[in-house]
N, C-alpha and C positions, 0 to 999 in steps of 0.2 A: 354750595352749602351744605354743612354737614349736618347742622341739628336746626331744621327751620320751625319756626313757630306757624300756628295757625294763620296768622297774617301774611305771612313769606309762602304760604301752601296757596291762597287766595291771588296774592300778588303774580306768583308764577304761572297759575291756571289763567289768568287774566290776560297776561301777557301771550300765552297761547293759544287760548280759545276765545279772544274778546267778544266775538260775536256768536259764538256758539250759545245756544240757550242752557241756563243753567237751572232756572227753576221755573215750575209749572203750578199754575193756580187756577183754579174754578170759580169766579166773582159771580157771573152771571149765568151765561146758556153755554160756556164753552171754555176750556183750557187756554190760558194765555202764558206765552213763555216770556221770561225775564233774561236779558244775557248775562253773561258773566261781568262785562262793563259796566251794565246798569246796576247788577247786585253791589259792586265795589263802591260804585257812587252813592246808591242808597244805604249803603251802611256806612260812608263817609258821613253822610248828612245828619244819620242818627247817631254816630258818634261825638260828631260836632255838637249837637244838641244836648247831651248828655254833658258834655264838657263844659257849656254854657250855663248848665244846672248847677255846677260845681263838683263834677264827679272826678274823684282821683284815683291814680294809680293804685290799685289793692283794694278799692272800695267793692263791696260786695253788693249786686244788683240782682234780685231774684226775678224770674221769668216765669209766668203762670200762663198758659194759653192754648188752645187748641192748635193742632199743625196748621200752618200757613206760611206763606212768604214772610210774612211779619215775626215770625219765631227766627227764623234761620237769619234774616237781617238784624234782627234784635241782638242774635248772639253774636254775630259780627261785629255790629257796633259795640256792644259791650266790650268787647275783648281789643277793639281800635283804641279803646280810653287806656288800655292796662287796668281795668277792672275785671274782676271775677264774675261770672254767670253762676247762678245757682238756679239749675231748671227744678221746676217742681210739678209733680203730675196733677193734670185737671181732676183725677178722681180722690184726691185728698180732702177731707172734710176740714173746714175753718176751725172747728171748735178744739180740735186736739193736734191732729198731725201736722196740718199747715202751720198754724202758730208757733208749734216746736220748731219747725225748720225755718222760719223766718225769725225767729228770736236767737237761735243757737248757729246761724251763719251770720247774724250782727249785719243784717241787710239794712242799706241804707236807702234804696231806690228799688221800687218793683215796676216791671213791665208787664201788663195784664190786658187779656182781652175784655171787650165788652161782655160777654158770656160769663166771665169769672169775676167780675168787677164785684158782684155783690157779695162774695166770699172774703174779700178783701175789706169791703167797707163796714163787714160786720166785726170785723176784728181790728180795724187801723188805730182805735183807741187802746188797743193794749199793745202797740208797737211803738213807742214813743222815739225809737231810733230811726224810723221811717221818715224820710224829710221829703220825698215825692214819688209819686204813683202815675206811670205815664200810661195811658189809655188807648188802647189800640183803634178801637171801633169812636164813631162819634156819638157821643151822649147827649140828652136833652138840656141836662145840667151838669155842673162839676163841683164837686166838694174842693174844700181848700188847698188841700195837699197834692189835687189830681190836675194832670196837664194831658191835652191830647197828643197822639203821635204826630198829627199833621203840625201841630203849633210847634213840637219839639222839633220836628225837620225844617220847618220854615226858620227856627231861631238858627238852627245849624248852618241852613243855606247861608243866613247873614253874617253868622261867624267867619265861614270860610270864605265869604267876599273881603272880609277885611283881613284875614290872616288865611290863606289859600294852604299855607304849611301846618296848620295847627293839629291836625289827625295825624297825618304823616312823621312830625317830628315826636310825637309820644308814641307813636306805634313802631318806628325804628328803636326806640330803647327798650321794648318789650324783651325779655331772654328767653331763650327754649326752656327753662325750669320755673319760671313764672308760672302761677296758676292759671288756669284757663276756667275750670269749673268746680264747684262744691256738689257732689252727686250724690243725693241721698240712699241709703239702703233702706230697705223695707223694715226693717226694726223686727227682726225675727224672735228676739228674745227678750230685749231691752228697748230703750231709746235707740231711733235711729241712727246710723255712725253717717257722718258727712264724708264722702271720699274726695280729696284731694287729688284732682287729675291736672297737670302742666299742660302747657302748650306741646312738648316736646312727647308727652305721653300719646297725645294724640296723634302728631305727624309721625313717630315712632309707629305706633299701630297700623297708621294706614300705610304706611311703606311697607310693615310685615304682612299685611292682607293682602297687598300685592303682589307678593310672592306665592300666593295661593290661587288667586282670581284677577282674571284679567277682563276690563270693561273696555268696550271701543267707545269713541266720542259719539257714537250716534244714538247709544244706548238710553233708554229712560226708566225711571224706576217710580212707583207709588208708594211713598211711605204711608204703609197702614198701621204702623206701630207708634207708640206713644215718641215724641221727639225728644224727651226728658232724659229720656234713657240713652247710655253713650253707644249701646247697639245701634240704634238710628243713626248716632252721629256718625261711627266711624263707618260701618257697614253700610250706612246711608249717604247721609250728604257731604261728608269729608273724602272717602274714597270716590265717590262720583265726582266731585268737584278734582282730586287729582288726574283723572283720567280725561277730564273735559266734557263728560258725561251730564245728564240733567235729571232733575228730581222734581216730582210732582208730590203735593200734597192733597189729601181726601178733602173733598167739600166740607165744611161745618155745617151740620143742621141744626135746627131751633133746640133740638134734643140730642141725648146720646145716641137714642134709639136712631134717630132720622141719621146721624151721623155713619151708624153700622150699615144702615141701608145704602147710604150713597155708596159705599165700598164698590161694590160689585158692577155698579153704575158706572163711577169712575172709571174703574180697570177696564172697560169696554171702551170708554171715551179715550184714555190717553194711551192706550196699548202700552203696557209697559213689558220690556225685554226682560227685567228681573225684579224679583219681590222678596221682601224680607217677611219672615212668616216666624210663628211662634205653633209650638203642637197644636194649641186649644183652635186656632185660625185653622190650619192643616186641617184639622177633623171636622170643622165646620163644611169647608172648600169639598171635602171627600164624600159628606154627609148629604150635602146639596148636589152634586153629580150624582149619587146613587139615587136618590129620591126621585130627579129628574128621568135617569134609564128607566126606573119601575115603573112610574105614571105613563111611559110610552108602550108599555104590554109585555106579552111573554116573549116574542121573539126578539124585540130590541133586547131584554133583560139577558136572555139566552146568548145572543150575539157578542153582546159587551164582556159578559162573564167567561166565556169560551176564549176571547180575545185577551181578556184580561190574564187568564192563566197562561196562555200561550206565552203572552210577554214577560210574564215574570218567570217563565220557567228559562227563557231564552236570554233574559238581562242577568240573572244570577245574582252576584253583588256588585254589579255594574263593571267593575276590572275586568272581571271574566265573561264580560258580556259575549254570547254568541260563538263560545269555545266549542270545540268537539261535533257533534253529530247536531246541536242546537243550531249552528248555522243552515242548516237545510228547512227551516222555520221561516228564514227572512224573508221570501216571496211572500208568504202568505200573511205574515204580519205587516207588510206594506200595504197589503190590502185591508187589514183589519184598520191600520191608520187610516189610509182612505176613507175608508167608509164609516168608518166612527170616531176613532181618537181625536183626528183633526177637527171634528165638529166638536167635540168635548173643549177643546182648548179654544174655542172661539168664547167661550164664555169668560176667558180671561184675555179678549182682545185678540187673541191669534196671533200677537207677536212674542209670547212668553217664553223665554229659553229655558230658565231654571229658576228655582227657588233657592233662597239662603235660611235656613233654618238656626234659629239659636233658642236661647231661654231653655224650658226642661228638657228630659230626654225624649226623642223622637223614636217612636215605635218602628222596627224595621219593616212591618207590612206595610205602615202609612206610607215610607218610602220606596218601596216596591210598587205601590197603587200609583205614586206620581210618576215615576220612572216609566211605566208600563204606558201610562197616556201621554209620553213625551214630555213631558214639564218636569225633570228630577227635582227632586227636594233635599239638595245638599245641605247635609246635617254639620254645625259647626259648634265650638264649646268656647265658653270664656264666662267671665263675671267681671262687674263694675271695676273692681280693684285690679284689673288688668286690662281696662280700658276701653272694651271687655275681650277682643279677640285673641284666642289661645290655639285654636286649632280649627280647619274646616276642609270639608270636602270641595272639591271645585270640578268643572268640566275635563280639565288634563288629567287629574288625579283624584280618584276617589273609592271607597269600599262603602257599600249599603252596611249599615249596621254597627260601623264605626263615627265616631265625631271628628274624623279627619286627621291630616297631617298638622303636626305643629308649623306653627310659623315661624319664618326665621328673619333676621338672626333672633333668637330667644332660646335660653336653655330648658330644659324640661326633664325632670324625673321623678319616679315613681317610690315615695317613701313607706317603709315600716311605721308604727306608733314611736320607735325611737329614734326616727331622723334617719334609719338607715337604707339608702338606695338599694332599691330592689331591682332583678334583671325582668328581660322581657316576659310578658304573659302571667306575672305575678301582680295581684292586687295591692293596692296601696293609696296612699294619698298623693294627689298631684301635684307637684311644686315646681313653681318657674322662677326663671330670672330673665330680666331684659328691661328694655326701656320704656315699655307698655306697662310697668308695676307702677302703681300711683306712687305719690309723694307721702301718702299716709292718712290718716284719720283726723278731721279738723277738730283741734281741741280735745284729743284722746289720745294721748300718749303712752297709755297702757295698753290699749287695744291696739296700736300700730306695732308696738313692739313684739306682741303676741302673735301677729298675722305676718308681719314683714321680718324676717331672722336673717342677718348679714347679707342683704339684697334679695332673700328667697321669698317668694310670696307662698303662704302655705293657702292652698284653697278651701281646704275643707271638704273637698269631693273626692272619691274614692272612684281608680281609673287603673287601666293598665294599658300598655304598650304593644304590639304584636311583632313579630318577627321582621315587619316590614316599615315599622315606626309607627304606625297608624295608632292612634288614641282610642281608647273605647272608655266612656265614663259610664261606670254602673251605679253611681247613688253618692249619698252623703256619707264621708268618712267618719263624720261626728256625730250620724243619726243612725248607728247600725242597732240592729236588733242584738241583745246580750241575752244569752240564756242563764241558768242559774248556775251552770257550771262553767260560764264564761266563755263559751264559744260565740263568735259572731257572726251576724248576716247582714246584709244591705235589703232593704225592704222595699225599693223602689219597683223592684222587676215583677213582685208579685204583685204589689199596688196598682199596677199599670195593666198587668193581664187580666186581674179581676174586675177593674172599670172598663177596660177596653174590649175583654171578651165577653161580657155581660151584660146586655140591654138593660135589665135589671140593677144593675148597680152603677151607679154614676160617680162617686167617689170612695175612697177608703184610704184611712192611716191605720197602720199596723202596729203594735208597741209591745214591747218586750225589755224590761231594763232588769234584768238578773231576775226572772222570774221562772215558774217551773213552765210554763206555755204562752203562746202568742195570742193576745186578744185585738180586737179588731173596730176601729171608729168608722162605722160605715152609712153613707147617703144613698139610699134607695134612690131609683127613679120611679117617684111616685105615679106619674102618667102611665108608665107601661106596667107596673104593679097592679093597677087598680083596672086596667085594661085585660090583664091576665085574670084577676080575680072575677070580672064580670063574665069574660070567655066562659070561665068554669062554672056559670051561670050560680053565683054567689053575690052576696051583698057587701060592697066596701064598709057599709056603716054597722055590720053586726061583727061581733067576736069571732063568729066563723070565717068572715071575711079577710080581716086582720091576721087571724092564725094562718089561713091558707096561704098569704102574703109573706110571712115570716118565714114559714116552712120552704118556700120555691126561693129565697134568698140563701139559705143553709143549702139548699139542694146544688145552687149555683157555687157554691164554695167547694162541696162534696165532691166535683168534677176534677179537683185536683188532688182529691182523696184517692186511694187505693178502689180500684173499680169504676173511676170516673174517666172521662174521655180525655182530661188533660193530667191524668196520675203520671209522675214522673217528671214534671216539668221544674217542679221545686221541692227541696227536702220537706217532708211532712209536716216536721218538729217545726217548721216555720209559718205553716198555715195557721189562721185563727181558729183557736179551741172555743174561743166565746167572741159574740159579736154584739156590740150596742149600736142599734140604730139610732140615726141622728136626721132628724126631719129637712133641717135646715142645711142648705147646702152650703159649702166652704165658697166663701166670694170674697171680691177686693172690699165690696160694701158693709160686711162684717167682720172685716179685718184678718181674715183667714187665709186670704191670697194675696200674694203680693201685684204688683203692675206687669209682670213676666207671666202672668197666670199659674204660678207657681203656689201650692199649698204651703204654707207656713206651719212646718211641723211642730216647732215649739208653742206656738200661738194655739194650734188646736189642742194639745195635751194639756194646755194650762186651762183653756176654757172646759175642757170636758174631764178636768182631773175627777171629779166626783164620779162620773160614768167608769172610768178605767179604774178606779177603786172597787166600785160595784163587781166588775167581771173578775178581780181577783179574790174579795171577799166575801162574795155570796154565792154560796153552791146552786141556787135558782140562776146564776146568770149562764151555766153552762148550757143551759136549755134556750134557744134563741126565743120559743113563746114564753117569754117572762112578762112582766105586768109593764116594767120600766120601758121596753119595745113595744109592747101594745100602747102604751099611751102616747109614745112618739108616732104612732101611725094615727093617732086623732087629731094631730097637729094640721 
């Protein structure tokens, strides 16, 4: 079978691994498995129920739910009918983001969990196209357009009893180029775009991913990322499906915070072999590990720090691990591992082999940290328009600091602003061509034509390849700092170094659009700043206390200038000459971060346009202790 659909992928895996567990879910006190064979049966019941409702091939069906078996079986059921799944983030607010996607996608049906139902009920009157809402969890009362999942499946069973082939007959007609998902972007500059992903986009990307990472059938993962994103689709359940391995989901709490608290508990219970992660989660894991070590006292901390230092020196960049005289450290490192690192790994269940990192750029020091404790975090790179995997590091082939080796078969080139291909080690836009490239943006031919040119996907990301073919992603090609003389520079490295290297700086976005100097929109860590002011025996509530805090922020930035400990890391002309302090962190809630926890630069610049203007128009802005910054600290 040259070009399988997702239905084919499921059927092949069921034939090979019928009794293997595919799904794991904790509903009561422990995780319970659902086999490959039973997953297919449940998907058929759901599909038949949808057909009984009147679902036709090509219909759009939205899916809004926390991660659970019903989510994955729900998508498989939708796809068996020939319909298109429109996966939606549970973090969307109904008043704007949610209603736009439901209207734009022309969704006729909605599958929704009980926890998200209130959002749909609040806007259903504004959705005349919606015919039926399928509710996963039992409700005391149902509104006229609602039906329970149990009733839907029961109707499906009855239909299959009358016509056993009703689902398979439709499924056989599904072609590889038929749409499987409309996956919405975060809408960084305008309305979000609906990315059209076909069955073949997904199965091709699974095949491509399998050229880089191998997964034994006995392996488990716990998907801690949102299932609506195609990273969780491909790197999560579809790649695991192809290998006959199994997938667990985090136990849903009564609140979002309770669900987050379930993650470390569920990791210990399910004992996953692989975890998908993004930098924000990786940083939290590291923070928790270091906090635990710190609490154990001086000797434990000294032992951990010395072991970490030795392991990092031994591991180098991974591919050159233990070379030369470093191999002499191996016996001592084995002792460190037995005494210390093996115990740290127990927090992840004790079976974890490695992480797969996606999302934003992953700091090499973070990669070295996890490599040292024996659970490497292998960085990958991709975007939704590429379904999403473009490159990845893996056990067999990796270089820390890189975004990995490109998947195959796929063409990748680095281009300058004129579209000319550049040689190795020269930075430019990452451009790819392959079966994983999206079919286009739904109802947006203009954006499609600008993004996919002659089959080549312009990623908008800047990077380069080294002499060994590894890809390095260094920032956004289109979000460059541009000085008044036309010189360009990518800001991400400076931003990450400032926020990761200083406990006083939480987030920072640099700005320079053909200006004489660079400015910064900076979110401080208020708790740490307040503790610093208190330690200096000043009161935060006084002007003197706030001035002290602002001066401390400036000193942290000055560490990158002449005389500072980080001098020479970056060209000084790209360091911020003016700083606008912002009290409210950039977050998903205020629309300034997307679901992958990336700051949406365009929206931040738009939101704080007046502050940016002030930093260039007012002489007062050159001094960080100015009235606008003082006022922000009062918030």
